[in-house]
C-alpha positions in Angstrom: 8.2 -31.6 -44.1 10.8 -31.3 -46.9 11.6 -33.3 -50.0 13.9 -36.0 -49.3 16.7 -37.6 -51.8 18.5 -40.6 -52.9 22.0 -39.5 -54.3 24.7 -41.8 -56.0 27.0 -39.7 -56.5 30.2 -41.5 -58.7 34.0 -39.7 -57.1 37.4 -41.4 -58.7 40.7 -39.7 -59.2 42.1 -41.8 -61.8 46.0 -43.6 -62.1 48.2 -41.9 -61.7 47.8 -38.9 -59.9 45.5 -41.6 -56.6 42.8 -44.5 -57.0 40.8 -42.8 -54.8 37.5 -41.8 -54.0 33.9 -44.3 -54.0 30.2 -44.5 -54.7 28.5 -43.3 -52.0 24.5 -43.6 -52.1 23.0 -40.9 -49.5 20.2 -40.0 -48.4 19.6 -36.1 -47.7 17.6 -32.6 -48.2 19.3 -30.8 -51.1 23.3 -30.8 -52.3 25.1 -28.9 -49.9 24.6 -31.6 -46.9 25.0 -34.7 -49.7 28.0 -32.8 -49.6 28.9 -32.9 -45.6 27.2 -36.1 -44.7 30.3 -37.5 -47.3 33.3 -35.0 -45.6 31.5 -35.6 -42.2 31.5 -39.6 -42.2 32.9 -40.8 -39.2 34.5 -43.9 -41.3 35.6 -40.8 -44.0 39.2 -40.1 -44.9 38.2 -37.3 -47.7 40.8 -35.8 -48.9 40.3 -31.9 -48.9 42.3 -31.4 -51.9 39.6 -33.2 -53.9 36.1 -31.0 -51.9 35.9 -29.1 -55.4 35.3 -32.5 -57.6 33.0 -34.3 -54.9 31.1 -31.1 -55.2 30.8 -31.3 -59.3 30.0 -34.7 -58.7 27.4 -33.8 -56.0 26.1 -32.1 -58.9 25.9 -34.4 -61.5 25.1 -37.0 -59.4 21.8 -39.5 -60.7 19.1 -38.0 -57.7 15.9 -39.6 -56.9 12.5 -38.1 -54.9 11.7 -40.3 -52.7 8.0 -40.5 -51.6 8.4 -41.3 -47.8 8.5 -38.6 -46.1 9.7 -39.5 -42.4 13.7 -40.3 -44.0 16.2 -39.8 -41.7 19.2 -38.2 -44.0 22.2 -40.0 -44.3 24.7 -42.1 -46.0 22.8 -45.1 -46.7 25.8 -47.6 -48.4 29.4 -46.6 -49.6 31.8 -48.6 -51.6 35.7 -46.2 -50.8 38.7 -47.1 -51.7 
């Protein structure tokens, strides 16, 4: 089974352009799955114009390899504005 990682992704668009963004704690196999989970979430109203910035922030996120092997991918917790 593939390794899983905990991503702590911070993404904010500063005022005055917006006060949009948040912090996501996501369990994923890789950066691409992390991106998909954030943008595909049922409660997500993530604005498409910020996808490029989000990808960069995922690349720069704090990432921790999980020891457990049977962990399901998904958003563990989020705080968004």
